C-alpha positions in Angstrom: 6.2 -5.8 -4.9 6.8 -2.7 -7.0 4.9 0.5 -6.6 4.9 3.4 -9.1 4.1 6.2 -10.1 5.2 8.8 -13.3 8.5 6.6 -13.4 9.1 7.4 -9.3 9.3 4.0 -7.4 10.1 1.5 -4.8 10.0 -2.0 -3.8 7.7 -3.5 -0.7 7.3 -6.0 1.0 3.8 -8.1 0.2 2.6 -8.6 4.0 3.1 -4.9 4.5 1.4 -4.1 1.3 -1.5 -6.5 2.1 -2.0 -4.8 5.0 -1.6 -1.2 3.9 -4.2 -2.1 1.1 -7.0 -3.4 3.0 -6.9 -0.6 5.3 -6.8 1.9 2.1 -9.8 0.0 1.0 -11.8 0.3 4.2 -11.5 4.5 4.2 -11.8 4.5 0.1 -15.1 2.5 0.4 -17.4 5.4 1.3 -15.9 7.3 -1.6 -16.5 4.9 -3.7 -20.3 4.1 -3.1 -20.6 8.3 -4.1 -22.1 9.1 -7.3 -18.4 10.5 -8.1 -16.6 7.9 -7.1 -16.2 5.4 -10.0 -13.3 6.2 -10.3 -12.2 5.1 -7.0 -14.2 2.1 -7.0 -12.5 1.1 -9.8 -9.3 1.5 -7.6 -10.7 -0.1 -5.1 -11.3 -3.6 -7.2 -7.4 -3.2 -8.3 -6.2 -2.5 -4.6 -8.1 -5.7 -3.6 -6.4 -7.9 -6.4 -2.9 -6.1 -5.0 -4.1 -6.9 -1.4 -3.7 -10.7 -2.2 -2.1 -11.1 -5.3 1.8 -10.2 -5.1 2.6 -10.5 -8.5 1.2 -7.4 -10.0 3.0 -4.3 -8.9 0.9 -1.0 -7.3 0.7 1.6 -9.8 -0.9 4.8 -9.2 -3.4 5.8 -12.5 -1.3 8.7 -14.0 -4.4 9.5 -16.1 -6.0 11.2 -12.1 -6.4 14.4 -12.0 -4.6 16.9 -9.1 -7.7 16.8 -7.3 -7.9 13.0 -7.5 -4.2 12.6 -6.7 -5.1 14.6 -3.6 -7.8 12.7 -2.5 -6.0 10.0 -2.8 -2.9 11.2 -0.7 -5.8 12.1 1.9 -7.3 8.5 1.7 -3.4 7.1 2.5 -3.2 9.2 5.7 -6.5 8.0 6.7 -4.8 4.4 6.0 -1.8 5.6 8.0 -3.7 7.1 10.9 -5.7 3.6 11.3 -2.5 1.5 11.3 -1.2 4.0 13.3 -3.4 3.8 16.0 -2.2 0.6 16.9 1.4 -1.8 17.5 0.6 -4.7 15.9 -1.8 -7.1 14.0 -2.1 -11.0 14.4 -1.8 -13.5 12.1 -4.8 -14.6 13.0 -7.0 -11.6 12.4 -5.1 -10.8 9.3 -5.9 -13.7 7.5 -9.5 -13.6 8.7 -9.9 -10.4 6.4 -12.1 -11.0 3.5 -9.8 -9.2 0.9 -10.8 -11.0 -2.5 -13.5 -13.9 -3.0 -12.2 -16.4 -0.9 -8.3 -14.8 -1.1 -6.5 -13.9 2.4 -3.3 -12.2 2.9 -0.7 -14.3 3.3 1.3 -13.6 7.1 4.4 -15.7 5.7 4.7 -17.4 8.5 4.6 -14.4 10.8 2.8 -14.7 14.2 2.2 -11.2 14.1 3.2 -8.0 11.9 4.0 -4.2 13.6 2.1 -1.8 12.6 5.7 0.8 12.4 7.1 -0.6 9.2 3.5 -1.1 7.2 2.9 2.7 8.3 6.3 3.9 6.8 5.2 1.8 3.8 1.9 4.4 3.2 3.8 7.2 4.0 6.7 5.9 1.3 3.3 5.6 -1.4 2.6 9.2 -0.7 5.5 10.8 -1.5 5.7 8.6 -4.3 2.7 10.3 -5.3 3.4 14.0 -4.2 6.7 13.8 -5.7 8.6 13.9 -2.5 10.0 10.2 -2.3 13.6 10.5 -1.5 16.1 8.7 -4.4 17.9 5.6 -3.1 21.6 5.4 -2.8 23.0 4.5 -5.8 22.7 1.6 -7.4 19.7 0.3 -4.9 16.2 0.5 -4.8 14.1 1.6 -1.3 12.5 -1.7 0.1 9.7 -0.3 2.2 7.7 -3.2 4.9 9.8 -5.4 5.9 9.7 -6.4 9.8 12.7 -4.4 10.3 11.6 -1.2 8.5 12.9 0.5 5.4 16.0 -0.7 3.5 17.9 -1.3 -0.1 17.8 -3.9 -2.9 20.8 -3.7 -5.3 19.2 -3.5 -8.5 20.0 -5.4 -11.4 22.2 -3.9 -14.3 
């Protein structure tokens, strides 16, 4: 899945992205339920789709104000903290999470997912949002969230 904001982006492993988005949704829902939370409620709806359908990339809304981006970053940091509080998540737990109607995150045969690469993915999303993601080596894209951690993939010519 491709992650993008204002022309900067990277690729993410869909299982890790689904897990990160599940936690992002969990911390964002209280804000979405407030009188000023319509913008985040709309984002939560998109994130639910992104969490279970990897055909769509995660595009951070370029129309968000600087304050909204700061709130998004704060929510992403909270999601990283939740994930960082544990070492791994079993596939049984992952497939039990209700995400979108009867759709669930598909763990692609893994029996468990280590949280460290998912946290690293979350931090990369934060870095894209605040403009601090370091460039990938020439001719490559960053790839975050794989079981082995950050990697690169070759750009198509």
